[in-house]
N, C-alpha and C positions, 0 to 999 in steps of 0.2 A: 338356294334361294333365301333371301332374307325374310324371316317370318316374325310376327309379333304375337305376344301373349298379352291379352288384356286382363289385368289383375282384378280379382274380386276384392271389394272393400271389406276388410276384416273388422267386425264389431266385437269389442270386448265382451267376455262372457257375462260380466255383471250387468250389461245393458240388454234390453230386449232387442232382438234382431228384427227391427222394423225398418221400413224405408225412411221413416221420419228420423230415426236414430242415426242411420247412415248419413243422411243429409246434414244432420247437425254435426257429426263427427268429422266428416270430410269437408274440404274446402268447397265452396260453391264453384260452378264453372267460371273459369277466369283466363285472362290473357295477359301477357306482359309481366308475369310473376317471375320469381327467381327460385332456383333449387340448388342448394349447395350441399356437398357431402361432409359428414363429420368423421373423425378418425375411427369411430366404432362401427362404421358401416351404415349409419342412418343418414337421413337427409332433412334439411331445414327448408321449408317452402314459405316464402314471404311475399306479401303484397299481391298486386295485380289488379286488373279491371274486370268487374263482374256486372252482367246485366241485372242481376238480382240485388246486389249490394253497392253498386258503384265502385269507386276506388277503395282498396282495402289496405289496412296495416296489420292484418291477421298474420300470425305466425303458427305454423304447424310442423310437427315432427312426423316424418314419413319413414316407415320401416317396410322393407320389401323382402318377402320370402319367396324365392324363386322355386322352391321345392313344392310348397303348397299353393303357389301362384296367388298369393294374397298381398294386399297393400293395407297396412295398418296405419291409421291416422290418429294423432294425438294433438288436440289444440293446446297451445302454450300461452296465449295472451292472458288467461286468467291467473297464471302463475307469476307474471312479471312484477318487477318492482321498478320504480322510476317512471319517467315520462315515456310515451310511445312516439315513434317516428310518425310523421305525417303520412296518411295513406298515399300510395303512389303506384305507378306501373312503369315498365321499361326503365328500371333502375339497374344498378350493378350490385352484386352481392358475392362475397368471397369468404372462405373460412381460413383464418390466420391466427395462429397461436391460441387455439381453443376458444376462439371468439368469431362470431360472424360480423363482417363489415358490410354495411348497406350504405349506398351513396347515390345521390342524384335521382333522376327520374322525373316523371310528370306528376304534378299534384292535383288535388281535387278541383281547384279553380281554373285549371287549364294552364297555369304557369308552371315552368320547370324549376327544378331544385338543384342545388349543388352542396347540400349538407352531407355530413358523414356521421353515421351512427355505428355503435358497436353493441352487440348482444353477447353477453357472457352466459354460456350454457350451464355453468355450474350454479350461478346465483339467479338465473332467469332475469337478469337486469339489463335494461336498455340505458345507454348513455349517449348523449350528443357530444361528439369530439370537437374540440377547438383546435384548428390547424393554423399553422403559420405559412407564410409565403403566398404566392399568387395562385389562389384556387381557380380552376376553370370556371367560366361563366355557367349559370344554371342551364341544364340540358338533360335530355334523356341520355342514359349511359349504358345501353346495351353494348356499345363499343368500348369495352374495358377488359383488361386482362391482368393477372398477376404475373410477376416476372420470376417465375420459379425455374430451377430450384436455387439458383445462385442468389436471387434477391426475392425470396418468397414473402417478405414483409413489405413489398412495394407493389403498388397498383398503378397501371398505366391507363390513361384515358386519352382517346383521340376521337374527334368528331362528336356527333350526336344531334339530336333534334332540338330546335329552338321553339317551334310551335307548329302544329299540324304536320305537314310533309316538308317543311322548310328546315334545312340543316343550319347549324351554327356556322358562321363564317370565321372559322378558327382553324388554321393549319398547324398550330403548335401541338407538341406532345407534352402532356402533363403527367407527372409521376408523383404519387403520394407515398411517402415513407411512413408506414404505420408506427414504427418504433419511435421515430422522431416527431411524428405528427406534423410533418412539413411537406409543402408542395415545391417541386422543382419544375420549371417550364423550359422546354427545349424549343426555342423559337426558330423560324426559318426566315431566310432573307427574301425580299420581294422577288428576286429571280427564281429562287427555289420554289416559291409558292405557286408559280405559274407553270413550272416545267418538271420539277423533281419530287413533288409530293402528290398524294392522291387528292382529287377534287373533294370539297366538303360533302358530307353525306350523313345520313342517319339510317337506322335499320340494318347496318352492316354487322358482320361478325369480326371479332378481334380475338385471336387465340395465340397463345404462347407455346412454342415447341421447345421442349427440354433440350433435344439433341442439337438444335441449330443455333441456340442462343439468339433467337429472333422472334418477332411477333408477326403474325400474318393477318392481313386484312382482306376480306372477301365480300364482294357485292355491296349492297346498300343502295340508297336512293336520295335524290334531292329534287323536290317538286315533282315534275313529270318524268324525270330521268332516272332509270334504273341502271346501275353500272354493271358492266360485265367483266370486271378486272380483278386480278389478284396481285396484291403488293406484299412486300416484306420490309420490316423495319429492323435493321441491325441494332442490337442492344450494346454493341461495342462502339460503333461510329455514330449511332442515332441518325442514320441516313436511310431514306426510303429507296426501294428499287421495285419497279413494276415487273412482275415475273411473267404474266400471261394474260390474255383475254380469251374468253370462251362463253358461249351461250349458257353453259351450265352455271357460270358464276353470276349470271344476271338475275339475282333474286334479292329481295329485301324482307326483313322480318323473319328470316330463316334462323335455324339453330345450328351451331357448329361446335365441333370438338377437335382438339389436337390429340392424336393417339400416338403412343410410343411404338405401336406395332399394329398390323392388320393381318388377319388370317391368311388371305391370299389376294394378290393383285394379278391382274389378268392381261389379256390382250387389250389393245387400246380401247375397246368398246364396252367391256363388261368385266365383272369379277368372275374368275374361274378358280380352279384349284391348281393352277399352273405354276405360279411364282410367288414365293413368300417375300413379304417386305420386312426388312430387319429393323431392329430398334434404333439403329444409327441414323435413320432417315426421318425427315419431317413428314408427317402424314396428317391430312385434314379430312374429317368426315362432316358432311353437312346435309341438311334435309329441309324440305318445305320452303316456304317463303312466297312472296308475291312476285309474279313474273312480269315481263314487259307487256303482256297481253292483259294484265290485271287479273289473271287466273291465279288460284292458290295451288302451288305445286305439291304433288305427292311423290316427287322424285328424291332418291337418295344417291349421293355421289361420294366418291373418295378420290383424293389426288395426293400425289407424293412427289418429292424432289427426285426420286429415283426414276420417274417417268416424265420428267420435265414438266410436271404440273398439268399433264393431260388428264382432264376429269374422266373417271371411270364410273359408269353407271352400276349401282348395286341392284341386281335383279330382285324383284319382290316375289314372294310366294303368291299364288293365285288369290287366296283369301284376302291377303293384305292389299294386293293391287286392286281388288274389286271393292274394297271398303273406302268410299270417298271421304269418310271422316279422318282417314290417315293423312289427307291433304290438309295442311294447316300452317299457320304462321303465328309468330309471337308465342311459341311454345318453348319448353325447356328440354334439353338433352343432357344426360349425365351418365358417366360410366359407373357401372355397378360392380364392386369388387366381389370375387367369389368368397366362399366360406373361409378360405385360407388368407383372405385379405389381399388377394392378387387381382389385378384387372387384366389377366393374361388370356392366352388362347390355347386351345389344344390343337394338335396336328390334325389335318384333314386328309384322309386317304380314301380314294374312290368315292368322294362325296360324303363321307361319314367321319365324325369326330373320333380321334384316336387318343387314348390316354385320359379318359374322362375321370379316372380315379385321382389323377394329379391336378387336372385343370377342369373347371366346370364350364369354361368357355368365356369368351369376351362378350359381355352383355352391356347394352346401352338402354337406359330408361328414358321414357318420354312422358311428359306431363303437360296437360292443359293446352292452351292455344285456341285458335279459332279458324274458321273458314267462312265462306259465304252462307253456309247452312246453319251456323251457330257457334257457341262457345263451349269448351269442354273442360271436364275435370277428371278425366280418366287417366289411368296409369298403364302404360304399355312397357313390356320388356322385350327387347329385340336381341336375338342371339346372332352376333356377327359371324360366329363359326358356321352358321347355316348358309353362308354365301358360297355357292359352288356352281 
């Protein structure tokens, strides 16, 4: 079963361990923020929307200790030099060449953005980047992905929100080359726009899979329609292909990850310890989101090319399944490397991890988000090796 450990917020010893101190050090509850990993195993959390503070341009450093089950927060805004990006949520953020790139999103006045900012972790400096070429129109940019590993300095943008629940009417693929600071647009013909590309949407996930040299698009919505499809975009031909439709894909505002491996894939309905998925296959893990019934999902799914993209339910441990706060949308998911810098898995035998000395297990972190009951700023660590 998939279980979650809710981490305790770690307060530096120099500060009094009071609730007020914790509130000050940790981000306020927020939705639509971004969490990106750094090479040394920490994470940068930026922006988001908070009931307490409105839209944010706060930047925090998050350190996770899975042994002591603590999350340590370090505010970074007071260290910065240069101007700050405008507060925003539902933006895109990536870590490229020792810098964090932040782009797009929805701003404080309700209008969308298409600016590109860079944060240098060595100098704590923010800079607005001037790009050439045709930048995409202002939009929310949860649907963005880096083209790794072959083109790790390029960011792909497709779709996004124009305002409220309305998607931008733009079927083109936009690629930003960070090294050249230039945009390239891959437009589609009128015929392709009606038959061979995904319908416009926002709240979708866009993830790039290393093994397939492709980007995968899952779910999303436009106005009252929540889409139940999965598409792939070839990074060789720049052509879209619809792979499958399924009720499990019908979510918007979910969080998704591309994995290079998954501990065990199962029979068509659930994760068991029957069949291992190899690193040569594209694998997508997704969780939460708004469903067609307007409920917030607490379901976790995994799908792989090896199973013809049939979604497999990840069974939840009883405590996790009973905790309705685990149902959320506009949250962050991120892979947590083990102490050896791997994001790997250990073998499972008879339902138990084997070889724990070599691998600490594949772990995924979850931060923030919201549901109909409120907004969150908790950090959970989920051990995927517990799926059996």
